N, CA, C and O atoms as a CHARMM CRD file, in Angstrom:
* protein
*
  300
    1    1 MET  N    -17.09700 -18.70100 -41.59900 PROA 1      0.00000
    2    1 MET  CA   -17.66500 -17.85900 -40.56900 PROA 1      0.00000
    3    1 MET  C    -16.64000 -17.61300 -39.45400 PROA 1      0.00000
    4    1 MET  O    -16.44200 -16.47300 -39.03400 PROA 1      0.00000
    5    2 PHE  N    -15.99700 -18.66900 -38.98100 PROA 2      0.00000
    6    2 PHE  CA   -15.03700 -18.52800 -37.90600 PROA 2      0.00000
    7    2 PHE  C    -13.64200 -18.19300 -38.40400 PROA 2      0.00000
    8    2 PHE  O    -12.73700 -17.97400 -37.59800 PROA 2      0.00000
    9    3 ALA  N    -13.45100 -18.14800 -39.71400 PROA 3      0.00000
   10    3 ALA  CA   -12.13400 -17.84700 -40.26700 PROA 3      0.00000
   11    3 ALA  C    -11.70500 -16.42600 -39.93100 PROA 3      0.00000
   12    3 ALA  O    -10.51100 -16.15800 -39.79300 PROA 3      0.00000
   13    4 SER  N    -12.65200 -15.51900 -39.79900 PROA 4      0.00000
   14    4 SER  CA   -12.31700 -14.12800 -39.49700 PROA 4      0.00000
   15    4 SER  C    -12.38300 -13.83000 -37.99700 PROA 4      0.00000
   16    4 SER  O    -12.28400 -12.67500 -37.58200 PROA 4      0.00000
   17    5 PHE  N    -12.54700 -14.85500 -37.20800 PROA 5      0.00000
   18    5 PHE  CA   -12.62600 -14.69400 -35.75300 PROA 5      0.00000
   19    5 PHE  C    -11.24100 -14.38100 -35.19700 PROA 5      0.00000
   20    5 PHE  O    -10.29300 -15.13400 -35.42000 PROA 5      0.00000
   21    6 GLU  N    -11.12500 -13.27500 -34.47800 PROA 6      0.00000
   22    6 GLU  CA    -9.83600 -12.83900 -33.97000 PROA 6      0.00000
   23    6 GLU  C     -9.88500 -12.70800 -32.45100 PROA 6      0.00000
   24    6 GLU  O    -10.96900 -12.65500 -31.87000 PROA 6      0.00000
   25    7 PRO  N     -8.72900 -12.65500 -31.80500 PROA 7      0.00000
   26    7 PRO  CA    -8.69800 -12.57000 -30.33600 PROA 7      0.00000
   27    7 PRO  C     -9.42500 -11.35500 -29.76700 PROA 7      0.00000
   28    7 PRO  O     -9.99300 -11.44300 -28.67800 PROA 7      0.00000
   29    8 TRP  N     -9.42200 -10.24200 -30.46000 PROA 8      0.00000
   30    8 TRP  CA   -10.09700  -9.07400 -29.91700 PROA 8      0.00000
   31    8 TRP  C    -11.61000  -9.25900 -29.88500 PROA 8      0.00000
   32    8 TRP  O    -12.30700  -8.56400 -29.14500 PROA 8      0.00000
   33    9 HSD  N    -12.12200 -10.20100 -30.69200 PROA 9      0.00000
   34    9 HSD  CA   -13.55100 -10.50800 -30.61300 PROA 9      0.00000
   35    9 HSD  C    -13.88900 -11.11200 -29.25100 PROA 9      0.00000
   36    9 HSD  O    -14.94500 -10.83500 -28.68100 PROA 9      0.00000
   37   10 VAL  N    -12.98300 -11.93400 -28.74200 PROA 10     0.00000
   38   10 VAL  CA   -13.17900 -12.53700 -27.42200 PROA 10     0.00000
   39   10 VAL  C    -13.19200 -11.45400 -26.34900 PROA 10     0.00000
   40   10 VAL  O    -13.99800 -11.50400 -25.41900 PROA 10     0.00000
   41   11 VAL  N    -12.30400 -10.48300 -26.47800 PROA 11     0.00000
   42   11 VAL  CA   -12.25900  -9.37900 -25.52000 PROA 11     0.00000
   43   11 VAL  C    -13.56500  -8.59500 -25.55500 PROA 11     0.00000
   44   11 VAL  O    -14.12100  -8.27300 -24.50500 PROA 11     0.00000
   45   12 LEU  N    -14.05700  -8.28700 -26.74200 PROA 12     0.00000
   46   12 LEU  CA   -15.33300  -7.56500 -26.85600 PROA 12     0.00000
   47   12 LEU  C    -16.48700  -8.38000 -26.28300 PROA 12     0.00000
   48   12 LEU  O    -17.36800  -7.83200 -25.62000 PROA 12     0.00000
   49   13 LEU  N    -16.48200  -9.66900 -26.53400 PROA 13     0.00000
   50   13 LEU  CA   -17.53000 -10.53700 -25.99900 PROA 13     0.00000
   51   13 LEU  C    -17.49200 -10.56200 -24.47100 PROA 13     0.00000
   52   13 LEU  O    -18.54000 -10.51400 -23.82700 PROA 13     0.00000
   53   14 LEU  N    -16.31000 -10.63600 -23.89300 PROA 14     0.00000
   54   14 LEU  CA   -16.19200 -10.63100 -22.42700 PROA 14     0.00000
   55   14 LEU  C    -16.62700  -9.29700 -21.82900 PROA 14     0.00000
   56   14 LEU  O    -17.25500  -9.27500 -20.77100 PROA 14     0.00000
   57   15 ILE  N    -16.30500  -8.19400 -22.48300 PROA 15     0.00000
   58   15 ILE  CA   -16.74900  -6.87500 -22.01000 PROA 15     0.00000
   59   15 ILE  C    -18.26700  -6.78500 -22.06800 PROA 15     0.00000
   60   15 ILE  O    -18.89600  -6.30300 -21.12600 PROA 15     0.00000
   61   16 TRP  N    -18.85900  -7.24500 -23.16400 PROA 16     0.00000
   62   16 TRP  CA   -20.31000  -7.22100 -23.30900 PROA 16     0.00000
   63   16 TRP  C    -20.97000  -8.10800 -22.24400 PROA 16     0.00000
   64   16 TRP  O    -21.98100  -7.73200 -21.65200 PROA 16     0.00000
   65   17 LEU  N    -20.38900  -9.27700 -22.01200 PROA 17     0.00000
   66   17 LEU  CA   -20.93000 -10.18300 -21.00900 PROA 17     0.00000
   67   17 LEU  C    -20.84300  -9.58300 -19.61000 PROA 17     0.00000
   68   17 LEU  O    -21.77500  -9.72300 -18.81700 PROA 17     0.00000
   69   18 ALA  N    -19.74100  -8.92300 -19.30400 PROA 18     0.00000
   70   18 ALA  CA   -19.59700  -8.26700 -17.99900 PROA 18     0.00000
   71   18 ALA  C    -20.63200  -7.15600 -17.82500 PROA 18     0.00000
   72   18 ALA  O    -21.17600  -6.97800 -16.73500 PROA 18     0.00000
   73   19 ALA  N    -20.90300  -6.41100 -18.89500 PROA 19     0.00000
   74   19 ALA  CA   -21.90400  -5.34300 -18.82500 PROA 19     0.00000
   75   19 ALA  C    -23.30200  -5.91400 -18.58000 PROA 19     0.00000
   76   19 ALA  O    -24.08100  -5.33800 -17.82100 PROA 19     0.00000
   77   20 VAL  N    -23.61900  -7.02700 -19.20800 PROA 20     0.00000
   78   20 VAL  CA   -24.93000  -7.65800 -19.01200 PROA 20     0.00000
   79   20 VAL  C    -25.06100  -8.17300 -17.57700 PROA 20     0.00000
   80   20 VAL  O    -26.10600  -8.00500 -16.94800 PROA 20     0.00000
   81   21 VAL  N    -24.00700  -8.79600 -17.06600 PROA 21     0.00000
   82   21 VAL  CA   -24.02500  -9.29400 -15.69000 PROA 21     0.00000
   83   21 VAL  C    -24.16900  -8.13000 -14.70900 PROA 21     0.00000
   84   21 VAL  O    -24.92400  -8.23000 -13.74200 PROA 21     0.00000
   85   22 LEU  N    -23.45800  -7.03500 -14.94600 PROA 22     0.00000
   86   22 LEU  CA   -23.55500  -5.85700 -14.08800 PROA 22     0.00000
   87   22 LEU  C    -24.97600  -5.28900 -14.11200 PROA 22     0.00000
   88   22 LEU  O    -25.50800  -4.90900 -13.06900 PROA 22     0.00000
   89   23 PHE  N    -25.58800  -5.23000 -15.28800 PROA 23     0.00000
   90   23 PHE  CA   -26.95400  -4.73200 -15.45500 PROA 23     0.00000
   91   23 PHE  C    -27.93800  -5.57800 -14.65000 PROA 23     0.00000
   92   23 PHE  O    -28.76800  -5.04000 -13.91700 PROA 23     0.00000
   93   24 ILE  N    -27.84800  -6.89800 -14.78600 PROA 24     0.00000
   94   24 ILE  CA   -28.75400  -7.79600 -14.06800 PROA 24     0.00000
   95   24 ILE  C    -28.51300  -7.71700 -12.56400 PROA 24     0.00000
   96   24 ILE  O    -29.46200  -7.69600 -11.78200 PROA 24     0.00000
   97   25 ALA  N    -27.24600  -7.67400 -12.15900 PROA 25     0.00000
   98   25 ALA  CA   -26.92200  -7.57300 -10.73300 PROA 25     0.00000
   99   25 ALA  C    -27.45600  -6.27000 -10.13900 PROA 25     0.00000
  100   25 ALA  O    -27.92900  -6.25800  -9.00300 PROA 25     0.00000
  101   26 ALA  N    -27.38600  -5.18100 -10.89200 PROA 26     0.00000
  102   26 ALA  CA   -27.90600  -3.90400 -10.40700 PROA 26     0.00000
  103   26 ALA  C    -29.42100  -3.97600 -10.21200 PROA 26     0.00000
  104   26 ALA  O    -29.93700  -3.51400  -9.19500 PROA 26     0.00000
  105   27 LEU  N    -30.12800  -4.54600 -11.17000 PROA 27     0.00000
  106   27 LEU  CA   -31.58500  -4.65500 -11.03100 PROA 27     0.00000
  107   27 LEU  C    -31.96800  -5.51200  -9.82600 PROA 27     0.00000
  108   27 LEU  O    -32.87900  -5.15300  -9.07900 PROA 27     0.00000
  109   28 VAL  N    -31.29000  -6.62900  -9.63200 PROA 28     0.00000
  110   28 VAL  CA   -31.57300  -7.49100  -8.47900 PROA 28     0.00000
  111   28 VAL  C    -31.25500  -6.75900  -7.18100 PROA 28     0.00000
  112   28 VAL  O    -32.01900  -6.83300  -6.21900 PROA 28     0.00000
  113   29 SER  N    -30.13700  -6.05900  -7.15400 PROA 29     0.00000
  114   29 SER  CA   -29.74000  -5.32000  -5.96100 PROA 29     0.00000
  115   29 SER  C    -30.73700  -4.20500  -5.62800 PROA 29     0.00000
  116   29 SER  O    -31.03400  -3.97000  -4.45700 PROA 29     0.00000
  117   30 ILE  N    -31.24200  -3.53300  -6.63400 PROA 30     0.00000
  118   30 ILE  CA   -32.22500  -2.46600  -6.42000 PROA 30     0.00000
  119   30 ILE  C    -33.50300  -3.04600  -5.82200 PROA 30     0.00000
  120   30 ILE  O    -34.03700  -2.51400  -4.84900 PROA 30     0.00000
  121   31 VAL  N    -33.98100  -4.12000  -6.39800 PROA 31     0.00000
  122   31 VAL  CA   -35.23000  -4.73000  -5.93000 PROA 31     0.00000
  123   31 VAL  C    -35.08700  -5.24500  -4.49800 PROA 31     0.00000
  124   31 VAL  O    -36.05000  -5.22000  -3.73200 PROA 31     0.00000
  125   32 ARG  N    -33.89900  -5.70800  -4.13400 PROA 32     0.00000
  126   32 ARG  CA   -33.68700  -6.28200  -2.80300 PROA 32     0.00000
  127   32 ARG  C    -33.17800  -5.27200  -1.78000 PROA 32     0.00000
  128   32 ARG  O    -32.92600  -5.65400  -0.63700 PROA 32     0.00000
  129   33 ALA  N    -33.01600  -4.00000  -2.14000 PROA 33     0.00000
  130   33 ALA  CA   -32.50700  -2.98900  -1.20600 PROA 33     0.00000
  131   33 ALA  C    -33.48900  -2.83000  -0.04500 PROA 33     0.00000
  132   33 ALA  O    -34.64200  -2.45700  -0.26000 PROA 33     0.00000
  133   34 PRO  N    -33.04400  -3.11000   1.18000 PROA 34     0.00000
  134   34 PRO  CA   -33.97500  -3.15500   2.31400 PROA 34     0.00000
  135   34 PRO  C    -34.52900  -1.79400   2.74700 PROA 34     0.00000
  136   34 PRO  O    -35.65100  -1.72900   3.24700 PROA 34     0.00000
  137   35 ARG  N    -33.78500  -0.72600   2.57000 PROA 35     0.00000
  138   35 ARG  CA   -34.23300   0.56800   3.07800 PROA 35     0.00000
  139   35 ARG  C    -34.78100   1.48100   1.99800 PROA 35     0.00000
  140   35 ARG  O    -35.19600   2.59900   2.29900 PROA 35     0.00000
  141   36 ALA  N    -34.79400   1.04500   0.76800 PROA 36     0.00000
  142   36 ALA  CA   -35.29700   1.88100  -0.32200 PROA 36     0.00000
  143   36 ALA  C    -36.82000   1.82600  -0.36200 PROA 36     0.00000
  144   36 ALA  O    -37.42200   0.76100  -0.23000 PROA 36     0.00000
  145   37 SER  N    -37.42100   2.98100  -0.54400 PROA 37     0.00000
  146   37 SER  CA   -38.87800   3.02400  -0.68200 PROA 37     0.00000
  147   37 SER  C    -39.25600   2.56600  -2.09000 PROA 37     0.00000
  148   37 SER  O    -38.39800   2.42400  -2.96200 PROA 37     0.00000
  149   38 THR  N    -40.53200   2.34200  -2.29200 PROA 38     0.00000
  150   38 THR  CA   -41.00200   1.90900  -3.60400 PROA 38     0.00000
  151   38 THR  C    -40.67300   2.95300  -4.66800 PROA 38     0.00000
  152   38 THR  O    -40.26800   2.60300  -5.77700 PROA 38     0.00000
  153   39 GLY  N    -40.84400   4.21700  -4.34000 PROA 39     0.00000
  154   39 GLY  CA   -40.53400   5.28400  -5.28900 PROA 39     0.00000
  155   39 GLY  C    -39.05900   5.32600  -5.65100 PROA 39     0.00000
  156   39 GLY  O    -38.69800   5.53800  -6.80900 PROA 39     0.00000
  157   40 GLU  N    -38.21300   5.12300  -4.65600 PROA 40     0.00000
  158   40 GLU  CA   -36.77100   5.09200  -4.91500 PROA 40     0.00000
  159   40 GLU  C    -36.39900   3.91000  -5.79900 PROA 40     0.00000
  160   40 GLU  O    -35.57800   4.03700  -6.70800 PROA 40     0.00000
  161   41 ARG  N    -37.00000   2.78000  -5.53100 PROA 41     0.00000
  162   41 ARG  CA   -36.71600   1.59400  -6.34800 PROA 41     0.00000
  163   41 ARG  C    -37.14700   1.81000  -7.78900 PROA 41     0.00000
  164   41 ARG  O    -36.40400   1.49200  -8.71800 PROA 41     0.00000
  165   42 VAL  N    -38.33500   2.34500  -7.97700 PROA 42     0.00000
  166   42 VAL  CA   -38.83300   2.59000  -9.33200 PROA 42     0.00000
  167   42 VAL  C    -37.91400   3.56800 -10.05800 PROA 42     0.00000
  168   42 VAL  O    -37.58900   3.37100 -11.22900 PROA 42     0.00000
  169   43 THR  N    -37.50100   4.61300  -9.36500 PROA 43     0.00000
  170   43 THR  CA   -36.60700   5.60400  -9.96900 PROA 43     0.00000
  171   43 THR  C    -35.29300   4.96200 -10.38600 PROA 43     0.00000
  172   43 THR  O    -34.82400   5.17500 -11.50400 PROA 43     0.00000
  173   44 TRP  N    -34.69900   4.17800  -9.49600 PROA 44     0.00000
  174   44 TRP  CA   -33.42500   3.53900  -9.81100 PROA 44     0.00000
  175   44 TRP  C    -33.56900   2.52500 -10.93900 PROA 44     0.00000
  176   44 TRP  O    -32.70100   2.43700 -11.80800 PROA 44     0.00000
  177   45 VAL  N    -34.65200   1.76200 -10.93500 PROA 45     0.00000
  178   45 VAL  CA   -34.87000   0.80600 -12.02700 PROA 45     0.00000
  179   45 VAL  C    -34.98200   1.54600 -13.35600 PROA 45     0.00000
  180   45 VAL  O    -34.41400   1.10600 -14.35500 PROA 45     0.00000
  181   46 LEU  N    -35.70200   2.65300 -13.37900 PROA 46     0.00000
  182   46 LEU  CA   -35.81500   3.43700 -14.62400 PROA 46     0.00000
  183   46 LEU  C    -34.46000   3.97400 -15.06800 PROA 46     0.00000
  184   46 LEU  O    -34.14300   3.95400 -16.25800 PROA 46     0.00000
  185   47 VAL  N    -33.65800   4.45500 -14.11600 PROA 47     0.00000
  186   47 VAL  CA   -32.32300   4.95700 -14.46000 PROA 47     0.00000
  187   47 VAL  C    -31.48900   3.84100 -15.07700 PROA 47     0.00000
  188   47 VAL  O    -30.81900   4.05000 -16.08800 PROA 47     0.00000
  189   48 VAL  N    -31.52800   2.65600 -14.47100 PROA 48     0.00000
  190   48 VAL  CA   -30.72900   1.53400 -14.97700 PROA 48     0.00000
  191   48 VAL  C    -31.26600   1.04500 -16.31900 PROA 48     0.00000
  192   48 VAL  O    -30.48400   0.62800 -17.17400 PROA 48     0.00000
  193   49 LEU  N    -32.57000   1.08400 -16.52200 PROA 49     0.00000
  194   49 LEU  CA   -33.12700   0.66400 -17.81100 PROA 49     0.00000
  195   49 LEU  C    -32.81600   1.66100 -18.92000 PROA 49     0.00000
  196   49 LEU  O    -32.56300   1.26600 -20.05800 PROA 49     0.00000
  197   50 ILE  N    -32.83200   2.94600 -18.59700 PROA 50     0.00000
  198   50 ILE  CA   -32.57100   3.97800 -19.60900 PROA 50     0.00000
  199   50 ILE  C    -31.08100   4.07400 -19.93800 PROA 50     0.00000
  200   50 ILE  O    -30.70500   4.22500 -21.10000 PROA 50     0.00000
  201   51 LEU  N    -30.24100   3.98500 -18.91600 PROA 51     0.00000
  202   51 LEU  CA   -28.78700   4.04700 -19.09400 PROA 51     0.00000
  203   51 LEU  C    -28.17100   2.78900 -18.48500 PROA 51     0.00000
  204   51 LEU  O    -27.64600   2.84400 -17.37300 PROA 51     0.00000
  205   52 PRO  N    -28.22400   1.66000 -19.18500 PROA 52     0.00000
  206   52 PRO  CA   -27.84900   0.37700 -18.57200 PROA 52     0.00000
  207   52 PRO  C    -26.45600   0.34600 -17.93600 PROA 52     0.00000
  208   52 PRO  O    -26.33600  -0.00800 -16.76400 PROA 52     0.00000
  209   53 LEU  N    -25.44300   0.69300 -18.64700 PROA 53     0.00000
  210   53 LEU  CA   -24.09500   0.58700 -18.08800 PROA 53     0.00000
  211   53 LEU  C    -23.82800   1.69200 -17.07600 PROA 53     0.00000
  212   53 LEU  O    -23.39700   1.41700 -15.95700 PROA 53     0.00000
  213   54 LEU  N    -24.07600   2.91600 -17.45300 PROA 54     0.00000
  214   54 LEU  CA   -23.82800   4.04200 -16.55900 PROA 54     0.00000
  215   54 LEU  C    -24.73100   3.98100 -15.32800 PROA 54     0.00000
  216   54 LEU  O    -24.26800   4.22200 -14.21300 PROA 54     0.00000
  217   55 GLY  N    -26.00400   3.66600 -15.51300 PROA 55     0.00000
  218   55 GLY  CA   -26.93200   3.57200 -14.39500 PROA 55     0.00000
  219   55 GLY  C    -26.53400   2.49200 -13.40600 PROA 55     0.00000
  220   55 GLY  O    -26.65900   2.67800 -12.19500 PROA 55     0.00000
  221   56 SER  N    -26.05500   1.35900 -13.91600 PROA 56     0.00000
  222   56 SER  CA   -25.61200   0.27100 -13.03800 PROA 56     0.00000
  223   56 SER  C    -24.39100   0.68300 -12.23000 PROA 56     0.00000
  224   56 SER  O    -24.30300   0.40700 -11.03400 PROA 56     0.00000
  225   57 ILE  N    -23.46000   1.33900 -12.88700 PROA 57     0.00000
  226   57 ILE  CA   -22.24900   1.79300 -12.19900 PROA 57     0.00000
  227   57 ILE  C    -22.60200   2.80800 -11.12200 PROA 57     0.00000
  228   57 ILE  O    -22.08800   2.73500 -10.00600 PROA 57     0.00000
  229   58 VAL  N    -23.47300   3.75100 -11.44700 PROA 58     0.00000
  230   58 VAL  CA   -23.87100   4.77700 -10.47600 PROA 58     0.00000
  231   58 VAL  C    -24.61800   4.13500  -9.30600 PROA 58     0.00000
  232   58 VAL  O    -24.41500   4.53500  -8.15900 PROA 58     0.00000
  233   59 TRP  N    -25.47800   3.14900  -9.57200 PROA 59     0.00000
  234   59 TRP  CA   -26.18300   2.46400  -8.49000 PROA 59     0.00000
  235   59 TRP  C    -25.19600   1.84700  -7.50200 PROA 59     0.00000
  236   59 TRP  O    -25.32500   2.04300  -6.29400 PROA 59     0.00000
  237   60 PHE  N    -24.21000   1.10100  -8.00800 PROA 60     0.00000
  238   60 PHE  CA   -23.26500   0.45100  -7.11600 PROA 60     0.00000
  239   60 PHE  C    -22.31000   1.44100  -6.46100 PROA 60     0.00000
  240   60 PHE  O    -21.81300   1.18100  -5.36500 PROA 60     0.00000
  241   61 ALA  N    -22.04500   2.57300  -7.11200 PROA 61     0.00000
  242   61 ALA  CA   -21.12900   3.56300  -6.54300 PROA 61     0.00000
  243   61 ALA  C    -21.81900   4.46500  -5.51700 PROA 61     0.00000
  244   61 ALA  O    -21.21200   4.83300  -4.51100 PROA 61     0.00000
  245   62 VAL  N    -23.07800   4.82300  -5.76000 PROA 62     0.00000
  246   62 VAL  CA   -23.74700   5.82000  -4.92400 PROA 62     0.00000
  247   62 VAL  C    -25.04800   5.30400  -4.31800 PROA 62     0.00000
  248   62 VAL  O    -25.21600   5.33500  -3.09900 PROA 62     0.00000
  249   63 GLY  N    -25.94700   4.84200  -5.13700 PROA 63     0.00000
  250   63 GLY  CA   -27.29800   4.50200  -4.69600 PROA 63     0.00000
  251   63 GLY  C    -27.37100   3.39400  -3.68400 PROA 63     0.00000
  252   63 GLY  O    -28.13700   3.48100  -2.72500 PROA 63     0.00000
  253   64 ARG  N    -26.60000   2.36600  -3.87400 PROA 64     0.00000
  254   64 ARG  CA   -26.65600   1.21800  -2.96700 PROA 64     0.00000
  255   64 ARG  C    -26.24000   1.59500  -1.55600 PROA 64     0.00000
  256   64 ARG  O    -26.77100   1.06400  -0.58100 PROA 64     0.00000
  257   65 ARG  N    -25.30100   2.49900  -1.45200 PROA 65     0.00000
  258   65 ARG  CA   -24.81000   2.93600  -0.13700 PROA 65     0.00000
  259   65 ARG  C    -25.94200   3.52100   0.69500 PROA 65     0.00000
  260   65 ARG  O    -26.02700   3.24600   1.89200 PROA 65     0.00000
  261   66 TYR  N    -26.81300   4.32000   0.08900 PROA 66     0.00000
  262   66 TYR  CA   -27.89100   4.97500   0.83800 PROA 66     0.00000
  263   66 TYR  C    -29.09800   4.06000   1.00500 PROA 66     0.00000
  264   66 TYR  O    -29.81500   4.16400   2.00100 PROA 66     0.00000
  265   67 ALA  N    -29.33400   3.16800   0.05300 PROA 67     0.00000
  266   67 ALA  CA   -30.50900   2.30100   0.11800 PROA 67     0.00000
  267   67 ALA  C    -30.32000   1.13400   1.06800 PROA 67     0.00000
  268   67 ALA  O    -31.30100   0.50000   1.45700 PROA 67     0.00000
  269   68 THR  N    -29.08800   0.83200   1.45100 PROA 68     0.00000
  270   68 THR  CA   -28.85700  -0.30300   2.33100 PROA 68     0.00000
  271   68 THR  C    -28.20600   0.11000   3.65400 PROA 68     0.00000
  272   68 THR  O    -27.83300  -0.75500   4.44700 PROA 68     0.00000
  273   69 ALA  N    -28.06600   1.39400   3.90200 PROA 69     0.00000
  274   69 ALA  CA   -27.40800   1.87000   5.12500 PROA 69     0.00000
  275   69 ALA  C    -28.30800   1.64400   6.35000 PROA 69     0.00000
  276   69 ALA  O    -29.52500   1.81300   6.28300 PROA 69     0.00000
  277   70 GLY  N    -27.69800   1.27200   7.43200 PROA 70     0.00000
  278   70 GLY  CA   -28.44700   1.11300   8.68200 PROA 70     0.00000
  279   70 GLY  C    -29.20000  -0.19800   8.75000 PROA 70     0.00000
  280   70 GLY  O    -29.02400  -1.08600   7.91500 PROA 70     0.00000
  281   71 ASP  N    -30.04000  -0.29600   9.76200 PROA 71     0.00000
  282   71 ASP  CA   -30.83000  -1.49600   9.95300 PROA 71     0.00000
  283   71 ASP  C    -31.99700  -1.53000   8.97500 PROA 71     0.00000
  284   71 ASP  O    -32.52900  -0.47800   8.62000 PROA 71     0.00000
  285   72 PRO  N    -32.40200  -2.70900   8.53500 PROA 72     0.00000
  286   72 PRO  CA   -33.56900  -2.77800   7.65500 PROA 72     0.00000
  287   72 PRO  C    -34.83400  -2.36400   8.41300 PROA 72     0.00000
  288   72 PRO  O    -34.92300  -2.55500   9.62600 PROA 72     0.00000
  289   73 PRO  N    -35.79800  -1.80500   7.70500 PROA 73     0.00000
  290   73 PRO  CA   -37.02900  -1.37700   8.38300 PROA 73     0.00000
  291   73 PRO  C    -37.78700  -2.57200   8.94600 PROA 73     0.00000
  292   73 PRO  O    -37.69400  -3.68900   8.43800 PROA 73     0.00000
  293   74 ARG  N    -38.53400  -2.30600  10.00300 PROA 74     0.00000
  294   74 ARG  CA   -39.34200  -3.36900  10.60300 PROA 74     0.00000
  295   74 ARG  C    -40.55700  -3.64400   9.74900 PROA 74     0.00000
  296   74 ARG  O    -41.14200  -2.73900   9.15400 PROA 74     0.00000
  297   75 ALA  N    -40.92200  -4.90300   9.70100 PROA 75     0.00000
  298   75 ALA  CA   -42.08200  -5.29900   8.89400 PROA 75     0.00000
  299   75 ALA  C    -43.37200  -5.11500   9.64700 PROA 75     0.00000
  300   75 ALA  O    -44.44400  -5.40100   9.11400 PROA 75     0.00000
C-alpha cells in the first residue's frame, strides 16, 4: 500500500488540508462577523458551502472587509 507512496502525494495532502482549514475558518469567520446581518451571513454561508474553495477565498478577500468594518453594533 505504501510502496507507491511518493513525495507529491504529501504535497497534494497538504494542499487538501489547507483547503479544509480555509473552509472551516471562513465559516467560523462568517458566523462571528459582528456587523453582518442574518441575511448576509446566510448568503455567505451558502456561497462557501456551494463553492468551498472559491467562496472561502472571496469571503476573506472581499466579504470580511465589509462585514467587520467599523464598530460592532450595540446589543
